C-alpha positions as CSV (number, residue, x, y, z in Angstrom):
1,X,3.9,52.2,61.6
2,X,1.2,51.3,64.0
3,X,-2.2,51.4,62.4
4,X,-0.9,51.9,58.8
5,X,-2.6,49.7,56.3
6,X,-0.7,48.4,53.3
7,X,-2.8,50.6,51.0
8,X,-1.9,53.6,53.1
9,X,1.7,52.7,52.9
10,X,1.6,52.3,49.1
11,X,-0.1,55.7,48.9
12,X,2.6,57.3,51.0
13,X,5.3,55.7,48.9
14,X,3.7,56.9,45.7
15,X,3.5,60.5,47.1
16,X,7.1,60.4,48.1
17,X,8.1,59.2,44.6
18,X,6.1,62.1,43.2
19,X,7.8,64.5,45.5
20,X,11.3,63.3,44.5
21,X,10.4,63.3,40.8
22,X,9.1,66.8,41.1
23,X,12.2,68.0,42.9
24,X,14.4,66.4,40.2
25,X,12.3,67.7,37.3
26,X,11.9,71.2,38.7
27,X,15.2,71.8,40.4
28,X,16.7,73.6,37.5
29,X,14.3,75.2,35.1
30,X,17.0,75.9,32.5
31,X,17.7,72.2,32.0
32,X,14.1,70.9,31.9
33,X,11.5,72.9,29.9
34,X,8.1,73.2,31.6
35,X,6.4,71.0,28.9
36,X,9.0,68.3,29.5
37,X,8.6,68.6,33.3
38,X,4.9,68.2,32.9
39,X,5.3,65.0,30.9
40,X,7.8,63.6,33.4
41,X,5.4,64.3,36.3
42,X,2.2,62.9,34.6
43,X,2.9,59.3,35.5
44,X,3.9,59.8,39.2
45,X,0.8,62.2,39.6
46,X,-1.5,59.5,38.2
47,X,0.1,56.8,40.3
48,X,-0.2,58.9,43.5
49,X,-3.8,59.9,42.7
50,X,-4.8,56.3,42.2
51,X,-3.0,55.1,45.3
52,X,-4.6,57.8,47.4
53,X,-8.1,56.8,46.2
54,X,-7.5,53.1,46.9
55,X,-6.3,53.9,50.4
56,X,-9.2,56.3,51.1
57,X,-6.8,59.2,51.6
58,X,-7.9,61.4,48.7
59,X,-8.7,64.7,50.3
60,X,-7.4,63.6,53.7
61,X,-4.1,65.4,53.9
62,X,-3.6,65.1,57.7
63,X,-3.7,61.2,57.6
64,X,-1.6,61.2,54.5
65,X,1.1,63.3,56.1
66,X,1.1,61.0,59.1
67,X,1.6,58.0,56.8
68,X,4.5,59.7,55.0
69,X,6.1,60.4,58.4
70,X,5.7,56.7,59.1
71,X,8.1,56.1,56.2
72,X,10.8,58.4,57.4
73,X,13.6,57.4,59.8
74,X,13.4,58.8,63.3
75,X,15.4,62.0,63.7
76,X,18.9,61.6,64.9
77,X,19.9,63.0,68.3
78,X,21.2,66.5,68.5
79,X,24.7,65.2,69.1
80,X,24.6,63.0,66.0
81,X,22.9,65.6,63.7
82,X,25.1,68.6,64.4
83,X,28.8,68.6,64.8
84,X,30.5,70.5,67.7
85,X,27.4,70.1,69.9
86,X,25.3,72.6,67.9
87,X,21.7,71.5,68.3
88,X,19.1,71.8,65.6
89,X,15.4,71.5,65.9
90,X,14.2,69.4,63.0
91,X,11.6,67.1,64.5
92,X,9.8,65.1,61.9
93,X,11.8,66.8,59.1
94,X,12.3,63.6,57.1
95,X,13.1,64.8,53.6
96,X,15.1,62.1,51.8
97,X,16.4,64.2,48.9
């Protein structure tokens, strides 16, 4: 995480929390009505917006994405990631869902 300030790190973490909350709330529309999903997401959206403003990242998606990548573990080698030697190309695919 070279060059990442604590405010940038907090903003990236807030955005990841928003992403995970959105995935959980919106993954099955039959279980969570849209109005309930909106109320579930209101807090994480406000938190992410505030953290982005404090870090100076509001409107600067390129830097934000780099900070989010800083939070993800490095990709595993092809031998570890795919059984039977099948290689996958998933560089920087760090979804933690």
